[in-house]
KETORRO-409611 format. One record per atom (N, C-alpha, C): x, y, z; residue in one letter. Coordinates in pm, whole numbers, plus 50000, padded with zeros to 5 digits. Atoms other than C-alpha are relative to their C-alpha. Layout:
BEGIN
XYZA;...
//
This chain:
BEGIN
500044987250072M;046036546584771M;500534997649861M;499655002350138K;046266548584396K;501455003749971K;498634995950031F;049556567784390F;501004989950047F;499095009849946A;051296542984612A;500004987349918A;500115012250077K;050016513584413K;500715001449864K;499374997950130L;051126528484080L;501525000950017L;498564998549978S;054546537484220S;500654986650029S;499465013249971L;055106502784363L;500024991349876L;500035007450126A;054096488384030A;501185004249912A;498874995250080A;056686510283861A;501314994450052A;498805005749941I;059326498384106I;500164985449960I;499955014050036M;058466462284034M;500384998349853M;499665000750142A;058636468583661A;501455002749975A;498594997150013M;062036483883697M;500854988450052M;499265011349944G;063176454483910G;500024988449900G;500065010850097I;062056429983641I;500985002749887I;499094996350108A;064056449483383A;501465000550045A;498634998349946A;067126450483608A;500974989549942A;499125010350053N;068466418083460N;500685004449872N;499434995650126A;069076436183134A;500495014250008A;499624986249984A;070126469483281A;501115001550105A;499004996449900D;072886485583478D;499325008050108D;500754993549892V;071266493983812V;500955005050105V;499174993749899K;072856518084057K;499125005450113K;500714995049883V;071776527284408V;500795011650060V;499384988549937D;072486560684568D;499055005950105D;500854993549902G;071206582184849G;500805007450104G;499334993149894D;071986601485162D;499135000050125D;500674998649872V;071106604985528V;500415013450056V;499704986649952K;070846640085671K;499425002350140K;500484995249871L;070516655086017L;500345014750010L;499814985549996Y;070006692886040Y;499475005250133Y;500414993949873Y;069786713986355Y;500235015049989Y;499874985449996G;069216751286402G;499475005750129G;500474993649880T;068786774486694T;500255015249990T;499844985650003D;068376812186746D;499695005750135D;500294993549869D;068026837487026D;498915010449991D;501144990950012T;064756853986921T;499265000550134T;500774998149876D;062676868187207D;498505000249976D;501384997350027Y;059396875187033Y;499534992149880Y;500555007950111S;057196853486812S;498554996750030S;501415004349984V;053596843386753V;499874985050016V;500075014549994K;054516806786758K;499804995050141K;500215006749871T;053616782987042T;500854987450006T;499814990949887P;055426777487270P;500885011949965P;499284987850026A;056896812387289A;501514998050019A;498535001649985P;060696815787238P;500515006050133P;499434995649872S;062906821587540S;501155009949983S;498874991250022G;065656842087377G;501324993450025G;498785007249968D;068216815187453D;500444990949883D;499465009850094L;070426797987196L;500024986450066L;500075014049958F;070016760287224F;498844996950091F;501215002549926G;066816764687422G;499004992349916G;500895008350076Q;064146739987323Q;499025008349916Q;500974991950073N;061626766887223N;500645008749892N;499294992250101N;064286784187010N;500754991149899N;499245009350082S;065496753286827S;499084991949908S;500735008050097Y;064436732586524Y;500934989549942Y;499175010850051G;065606699686381G;499204990349917G;500635010050089D;064886672686125D;501064990049956D;499175009750063A;066316641285978A;499334995649870A;500555004050129A;065856628785620A;500844989049943A;499345011150070I;066686596985431I;499494999549858I;500365000750141R;066726595385054R;500724987949937R;499435011750067V;067266563184855V;499555000449854V;500294999650142G;067476563284475G;500454987849926G;499655011550082L;067566535984214L;499965004549855L;499934996450142T;068736542883856T;500324987849915T;499815011350092A;068446516883581A;500335005649861A;499564995350130E;070406524283265E;499914988449897E;500045010050111D;070256506682926D;498784991150008D;501235007250010L;066646496282961L;499644998249853L;500375002050141P;064966483782641P;499705013349932P;500214987550074G;064976511282380G;501045010750038G;499034990249960G;068006527882538G;499535010150103G;500614990849905I;065866543682809I;500684998350137I;499554999849859T;067096553083158T;498815002750091T;501094998049903G;064676550283451G;500595003150138G;499544996549865R;065006564783798R;498805001550096R;500954998549889I;063026562484125I;500785003850122I;499394995649875S;063926580584444S;498935002750104S;500964998149891T;062146580684778T;500645007550114T;499534992149889T;062536605585059T;499104998150123T;500735000849874Y;061536600985423Y;500495011150089Y;499724988749911L;061396631985644L;499444997250136L;500465003349867T;061186627686019T;500675008950107T;499424992849885T;061686646486346T;500674990250097T;499455010349910M;062726613486514M;499465001850141M;500614998349868G;060436623486801G;500675010650085G;499274989849922L;062686652486903L;499125012050035L;500854988449975E;059866677886886E;499384999150139E;500544999849866G;058646688687228G;500994995050103G;498985004649908R;061886675787381R;501275008149987R;498814992150026L;065046689987227L;499765011949913L;500334989150092V;063426712086964V;498505002150003V;501424997150011S;060086728486901S;499635004549860S;500264996550137G;060316734286527G;500624990549903G;499465008850103V;061086716886200V;500635008449889V;499414993350118W;063146725685891W;499025000549884W;500785001250123A;060646714285632A;498704992250027A;501095009550008G;057316698585560G;498705003250072G;501254997649927A;054786712385808A;500155012750083A;500014989049906N;053776742386013N;499954994150138N;499955006549869N;054916729286348N;499375008750106N;500624992849888N;052716739786640N;499934990450118N;500015008749880T;053446723886979T;499315007050112T;500744994449887T;051196728887279T;500524994050129T;499505005549873P;052586725587634P;498974991450072P;500825008449915V;051226698187860V;500485002250141V;499654996649865Y;051146707488232Y;499574989150097Y;500435009149892D;051036686288548D;499165007650099D;500904993849903A;048916693588855A;500635012250069A;499334988849938N;051556718188983N;500245011449903N;499824989750098G;051546738188664G;501334999649930G;498715001550067D;054916725588545D;499834992949867D;500075006550131I;055476716288181I;500654986350003I;499465013849999I;055896678688145I;500184994649859I;499885004450139G;055796676387766G;499235009049910G;500704992250102H;054236689087445H;499204990549910H;500715007150105T;051616677387200T;500245007449868T;499684994350132V;052116683486827V;498744999849913V;501144999250094D;049386695986591D;500524998849858D;499615002050139G;049726683386237G;501034989049981G;499075010750031S;051866657486062S;501375006149973S;498644995050019L;055616664286091L;500844990749917L;499285009750079D;056866632285929D;499324998349864D;500605002650131G;056316623385566G;500914991349915G;499235008150093I;057386599685292I;499375001749863I;500494997950134W;057096605384918W;501054996349898W;499105001950112F;058606597584581F;500385013749946F;499574987150051D;060696627684489D;500474999149854D;499665002150139E;061836612584156E;499354987049951E;500565012250063M;060126587683923M;499805003349854M;500094995650138Y;060916593583558Y;500704990149906Y;499315007050109L;062006578383226L;500665010449912L;499214990750080K;064676594783013K;500514992749876K;499555006350124G;065416587482652G;500385010349896G;499524991150108T;067066602282343T;499274996749871T;500655001650128V;065136607582019V;500605010349906V;499474990850102F;066176624281693F;501485003450030F;498574998749983D;069856619181777D;500395008850119D;499564990949896K;070406649981999K;498855006450075K;501164995149927T;066966654582151T;499664990350111T;500235008449882T;066376641582503T;498635003650061T;501304998249935V;062976636682670V;500074993750139V;500095005049864I;062536633283045I;498555001950045I;501434999849963A;058976624483157A;499804993650134A;500285005349869G;057826619783513G;500405009550110G;499624991849885R;058706632583857R;501505002150003R;498594996850017Q;062036650783856Q;500315013350068Q;499544987049953Y;064116679383992Y;500205009149877Y;499844990050107L;064136711283779L;500955011250050L;499094988749969D;066646739883765D;499905010249890D;500134988650091T;065416770683573T;499865012250089T;499964988149916P;065466806983691P;498775002550087P;501204996749921M;061846808983812M;499164987750037M;500625012649959V;060766772483845V;501154990150027V;498845008349971F;063366752084030F;499824992950135F;499975007649877S;064016726884307S;500985006850096S;499194992849906E;065306745084613E;500824990650086E;499105009549938K;068366728184762K;500505004550137K;499464994549874W;068926749185076W;499504992350121W;500615006449884N;066686728685304N;500414985250006N;499615013949982I;067026692985432I;499394991149895I;500615006850116V;064686681285153V;499735010349893V;500224991050113S;063986695484810S;498684996549931S;501245002250074N;060776700484613N;500334994949860N;499835005050137S;060356682584280S;498685001949923S;501094996950090Y;057936683383987Y;499594988349917Y;500495009250102D;055736661283773D;500015007849870D;499804991950118A;056816673483433A;500454991449880A;499425005350122A;057686665183073A;500925010349941A;498984990450043V;060926681682955V;500664994749876V;499335003350125V;062416681782605V;501185009449987V;498764992450014V;066036692782556V;500624996649865V;499425002050131D;067396697382203D;501385006749993D;498674994950008Q;071136701882139Q;500604998949859Q;499525000450139H;071366701981760H;500855012249968H;499164988150019I;072816737281774I;501244998550089I;498745001649926E;076466736581882E;500005008750127E;499864993549871K;077006745582249K;498745007150048K;501294993549969T;073316753982283T;498964989250036T;501105008849960A;070406737382462A;498705007549988A;501344994450010L;066816745182366L;499094991350086L;500805007549901V;064346735382640V;498545003749989V;501464998049991A;060576730882640A;499494990950108A;500455008349888A;058776718682951A;498525003150030A;501354998549943W;055236712683073W;500054994550141W;499965003649859V;055006712483451V;498594998850054V;501375002849958W;051886696483592W;499795002150149W;500214999249856R;052326693483967R;501355001550072R;498824999049916S;054776700184251S;499594999650146S;500224999449854N;055096696984629N;500705012550060N;499344988149951V;056766731184652V;499065007250097V;500854994949892N;055566748884967N;500675011850073N;499484987849940G;057176782885023G;501204997450090G;498905001349909G;059486785785324G;500124986150061G;499945013749948L;058626749785427L;500544990549898L;499415007150113T;060066738085092T;499084989849939T;500875010350052V;057736708085059V;498744998650082V;501205004949931S;054216697285142S;500194984950017S;499715014249979N;054686663185303N;498764991650018N;501225008249992G;051046651785286G;499594997150139G;500525004049871D;049666632585579D;500924990350069D;499055009149937G;052806613285671G;500114986649930G;499955012550077S;052106585185424S;500275003749854S;499754997050140F;052286582985046F;498975009349937F;500774988450047N;049636610185021N;500975011550001N;498704993350003D;052566631084905D;499955015149993D;500064985349998G;051296667084899G;500255006949867G;499824993550130F;051746672984523F;498675005749953F;501174993150050T;049286698284381T;500305006349866T;499874994850134T;048646713384039T;500485014249997T;499594986350027F;050406744683915F;498855007249932F;501074992950064G;047616769583847G;498804991249976G;501135008450036D;044596754483675D;500394988249914D;499645010250095N;046306735083402N;501524998649989N;498555001250003G;049976734783497G;500695012149942G;499184988750049A;052756756683362A;500844995449881A;499155002450115Y;054776759283043Y;501285008450012Y;498714992949997A;058456769183020A;500744997349871A;499205001350120F;060616775882717F;501305007550022F;498734993449972G;064296783782733G;501084996449901G;498815002550081A;067616786182550A;501205003850084A;498744997849923V;071036782782713V;501114997449902V;498925001550096T;074176788182507T;501335005050056T;498654995849966S;077926790982552S;500805002649872S;499344997150128L;078686800182187L;500955011650011L;499114988449981I;080176833382300I;501104995850098I;498905004449914P;083626826882447P;499885005550143P;500004996949855Y;083766827482832Y;498595003950050Y;501324994849965T;080026834382838T;498964988850000T;501195008450002T;076886815282936T;498815009550001T;501174991650012A;073706832582819A;498744991449998A;501235007749998Q;070156821482880Q;498795009649990Q;501254992550009A;066626833182803A;498844990350024A;501105008849961W;063386818882949W;498715007549993W;501354994749998Y;059676824182909Y;499104989850070Y;500865008549922Y;057046810383147Y;498535004349987Y;501434997149996S;053286807783138S;499374990350101S;500655007949896V;051596795983458V;498515003149993V;501414997850025D;047896791383386D;499305005450123D;500804993149895S;045636814483594S;500865007350098S;499134992949905V;048686829383769V;500705011749931V;499234989450062A;051106848883548A;500854994549887A;498945002850094D;053496849883257D;501265007250048D;498754994049955A;057156857683314A;501114997349902A;498825002350086Y;060496860983133Y;501235002850083Y;498744998749927W;064106859283247W;501154999849899W;498854999150087L;067246870383060L;501275001150088L;498815000049915Q;070756864183198Q;501244997049916Q;498715003050062A;074376864683082A;501085000550108A;498915000849905D;077386854183288D;501324998149923D;498714999950072V;080936861183171V;501124997350101V;498875003349912K;084086846083325K;501284998849918K;498765000450079P;087146855883118P;501214996950087P;498785003649929A;090536842383219A;501095010449971A;498894990350014F;093426866683283F;501294993750046F;498815007049957G;095976840383374G;499594985950041G;500295014149966E;096226804483489E;499054998850118E;500805001249878D;094576811283826D;499135012250027D;500804987949980L;092726844383773L;498905001149900L;501174998350085N;089226848383640N;499195011850048N;500914989149971L;086996878783622L;498584994649996L;501395004549994I;083326873783714I;499105012049971I;500954989850036L;080646895183544L;498664993649968L;501315005550031G;076916890083515G;498925010549997G;501164990950010G;073646906983425G;498714992049991G;501305006550001Q;070006897383481Q;498935010449976Q;501194991350016F;066696912383363F;498804990749988F;501185008749999A;063296896983432A;498745008250020A;501284993549982G;059626905783430G;498894990450029G;501215008049975T;056316892683558T;498795007549944T;501184994050068M;053076898983368M;498754992250039M;501205006749951L;049716891383524L;498805001649905L;501024999150102G;047596902783230G;498665005150048G;501224994549947Q;045006920883443Q;500215015150022Q;499854985749993K;044386958683432K;500145005050143K;499984995049863V;043956961583810V;501264995250072V;498775005249940I;047266943983874I;501225005049921I;498824994250066D;050686959283800D;501014989349972D;498855008550032D;053416940883620D;501245005550067D;498774995949934A;056966942383752A;501194995549921A;498755004150062T;060516941183623T;501135001250108T;498854999449911V;063876935983796V;501264999049915V;498695001750063W;067496940283692W;501064998250109W;498965002549903A;070656928983864A;501334998549927A;498665001150055V;074406930883799V;500914994150106V;499065006949909K;077346911983948K;501395001849946K;498604999150041A;081126916483940A;500874994450113A;499115005849903G;083976898384111G;501224993749936G;498815006950048V;087226879284083V;500134986450069V;499735013749948D;088266842784135D;501514997949981D;498555001150005F;091946838784226F;500514989550098F;499395010749922K;093556806584347K;499174995650120K;500875005249895G;090616793684545G;499285010650082G;500634989249931F;089576827884671F;499075007749905F;500964993250084T;086406843584527T;499305010850078T;500744988849940I;084956877484607I;499185007049892I;500894993850098S;081996894084438S;499025009150069S;501064991249952G;079446921284475G;498895000449899G;501144999950089A;075956923884330A;498995010650046A;501044990249972Y;073156949284308Y;498774996749918Y;501255002550072S;069496945084214S;498965010750033S;501074990049982S;066496968084172S;498724994949932S;501285004250052A;062896957084131A;498995011450013A;500964989249992D;060176982284045D;498694995350061D;501275003349938K;056646983684182K;499224990149914K;500835010050068G;054306954984095G;499344991250106G;500775008649910D;052116927884241D;500544985850008D;499445013549996L;054296897184181L;501505001049991L;498544999249993G;057946892784271G;500684989949912G;499175007750086F;060716871584129F;500604987850069F;499575012349935A;061096842284366A;499504987849923A;500445012850056N;060666805984267N;498474999350009N;501475000749999V;057006801184169V;499544989750105V;500465008849893G;055346786884481G;501024997550106G;498935002749904G;058656786884665G;500395012450080G;499534988849919S;060766811084870S;501305006049948S;498684995350043Q;064256813984718Q;499895006249860Q;499924994550137S;065216833984407S;501384997449945S;498725001850068K;068006831584153K;500695013449976K;499364987150013L;068846868784177L;501404999750061L;498624999649947Y;072536876384230Y;500055004650146Y;499984994149866T;071656895184549T;499314991550106T;500755008349907E;069726866684713E;500814997850129E;499365002049871A;070456863485085A;500374985350018A;499585013849972W;072126832585225W;498874992550070W;501055007049924W;069186824485458W;498665006649999W;501284993149991N;066496851385472N;499455002849860N;500564998850135Y;064646845885143Y;498755008350000Y;501264992750019G;061796866485006G;500135015050009G;499794985349984Y;063276901385068Y;500485006049866Y;499444993450115V;065456909584766V;499184997849874V;500785003050121S;063026893784515S;498635006550002S;501314993749991A;059976913884631A;499965012649913A;500104987750079P;058656942284409P;500355012550083P;499634987049939D;059836977984485D;501114998450103D;498895002849909T;063056965484643T;501345002549931T;498604998850042D;066666976184605D;500854991850100D;499195008549915A;069316952484737A;501444998949951A;498645003050043Y;073016945684734Y;500574988850086Y;499445011649936N;075146916084829N;501524999949978N;498555001650008I;078856910884904I;500344986150049I;499695013849966S;080216875384908S;501494997249989S;498615004050006A;083636860684981A;500094985150037A;499865014349976E;084566823784962E;501474995949983E;498605004350010Y;087886806185020Y;500084985050029Y;499765014249983N;088906770084975N;501424998350058N;498735002449932W;091666763285230W;500314985049989W;499695014050027A;093186730985103A;500314991950126A;499825009349888D;093056702185351D;499505005150134D;500554994849876V;091316724185606V;498495000649992V;501444998850016A;087826735485504A;499705010649895A;500494989250087D;085756757685274D;499315010250086D;500574989449918F;084876791185425F;499265010049913F;500754989950072G;082326817185322G;499515010850091G;500554988749927A;081196851585433A;499075007649903A;501004994550089Y;078056867885293Y;499245011250073Y;500754988949942Y;076396901585356Y;498945004549898Y;501124995850088T;072986911685213T;499225011250067T;500844989149951H;071046944185253H;498895002549899H;501134997150086S;067586950985111S;499115010950062S;500944989549960E;065156980385124E;498784999449912E;501265000250074N;061506978485026N;499255013050024N;500614986749987D;059917012484958D;498494999450021D;501455001349979T;056336999284964T;499694996350144T;500285004649865T;056436981285297T;500855006750106T;499034993749905D;059287001985455D;500704989950083D;499285010549931V;060916969385556V;501434999149947V;498585001850032D;064726968985559D;500484986850062D;499485012549948M;066706936885607M;501505000049979M;498585002250007D;070356930785688D;500294985950046D;499575013549961E;071896896185699E;501504998749980E;498585003350011F;075496885985768F;500194985750041F;499895014449979T;076416849285740T;501454995949982T;498705006050013V;079656830385799V;499834984850004V;500145014350009T;079976793685700T;501374993049994T;498815008750014A;082536765685723A;499514986149970A;500455013550037S;082206731685558S;501214991449963S;498925009350029K;084356700885517K;499424986149982K;500385013850025S;083986665585382S;501034990550058S;499155010849949F;085356634685553F;499574987149931F;500465011450079G;085046607685289G;498565001649958G;501434999350038A;081326600985255A;499215009750087A;500714990749912F;080446625785532F;500265014249963F;499924985550019D;079706662285460D;499535007050127D;500344992749880T;079666686385753T;500055014949969T;499984985750019A;078896723385771A;499365006550123A;500614991749895V;078146750186031V;499815013849942V;500294986550049A;076666784685973A;499555008950117A;500444989749905Y;076326815786186Y;499325011049918Y;500764990050073I;073676840886072I;499545011050093I;500494988149929Y;073066875986202Y;498895006549915Y;501164994450071T;069626889886106T;499475012050070T;500644987649951D;068256924986149D;498965004049899D;501094997150094A;064866928085975A;498895006950073A;501054991949939D;062106952886044D;498744992250031D;501245007949979N;059446925586037N;500274986650070N;499715012349930K;061186898486241K;500395002950146K;499714998949856N;061536892886618N;499455013250056N;500684987749957Q;059006920486694Q;499354998150137Q;500705000449871D;057716928587043D;498565003649980D;501424997450007A;054076936287127A;499685013449935A;500234986950060N;054516971887000N;500515000449854N;499555000250137G;055906960686667G;501435004049978G;498594996350012K;059516970086743K;500834987549981K;499245011850033A;061936945786585A;501395000950070A;498675001049939D;065226933986737D;500834990049917D;499115009350072S;068206917586570S;500184987350080S;499795012549930F;069016881386652F;501034991749927F;498965008850051N;071586854086599N;499464986049977N;500395013750030T;071186819686444T;501234991449980T;498935009550019L;073446789386455L;499414987149942L;500525011950065Q;072966759386226Q;501114989749977Q;499065010950022V;074646725286191V;499364990349897V;500425008950109Y;074406703285877Y;500894987549996Y;499285012650008L;075416666485876L;499374991249892L;500505008150110T;075126644485565T;500944988249977T;499275012050042Y;076226608785488Y;499514995749863Y;500325003650141N;076316600285117N;500374985649972N;499675013550042F;076146565384973F;499534997749859F;
//
């Protein structure tokens, strides 16, 4: 395959240059598991309503290995990173779903007595791809250019980090910092493997990596981020996704200090999507946030309101949003048009014990009449190179866990995250 051949050639070229460069290796190994007690679903096999039951559980493992070469000829930095996503054969045995990469559909296999003896899996659940492959260099003193496959972090085009793997982009990004405490950004985004709630398209399990074009001719993004105002980070972004929409995003976050260990948290967001067609409605959203940070304890509240329109404010092609009110797990609700939402969050760093978090989100959509409530409690701790975390999620949404008559029921979710960093 052409992509694999070109990528391997790039790796070889970087290896040849390694004699004159500072080469560093990094990566991680992840194992994620989740289970819930849903009773109703259209998926096959049907859920049993039991936590830890095979039909109510999902799991994945992922390995990422990165190579960074600094001080290449011309002062350029190069990076290549490869991700391998796999179920390790657990599907149809311990779990019946995956975290990322494919719409998992398992079909029961019965013996002569009608007992289930296993499952077959439709579609490719494993995948391997280059998630990073770029060159980075500085021109005109304070102007940096990053060209190639990379992770992005802007309000409406970004790499989502909540899943076991993250989507990335084929892009050219220019960052200018000639203005004090200010970054001016211009980017052309050509392709991505972003894939909604599945996070990534993992191709066919080989180096056919699932990257597809944004719109017809990619997307353009222009932004400015500044901290010139004391205690404040302000940003403004404009996007143009060919054949899809234009959008803008304005945000200011203020964190003034009222003592050595006390900070006030304030924030405001305003964004809009413009489709440029008379039969389609544009939409806007605003959000505010307020809270305090005191000696490792942070508590905040946020409210957002999106008016009617035909395009929401989630990551383009993805599922998560950057709105202050975004839920911890159930994405796609607060960022939808014609939705009001609020969020209350509390986090505490208990020294030498663990980091704890509690999050509550409520959203109401007046167009679909779908309400959603989510309450999440998390605990995380690092043991040297090992990161561990557990999460409990209570979900009550009008369009989830519905019976044959369309009546929804609340349900519980338990998740375990294990990561080894090297």
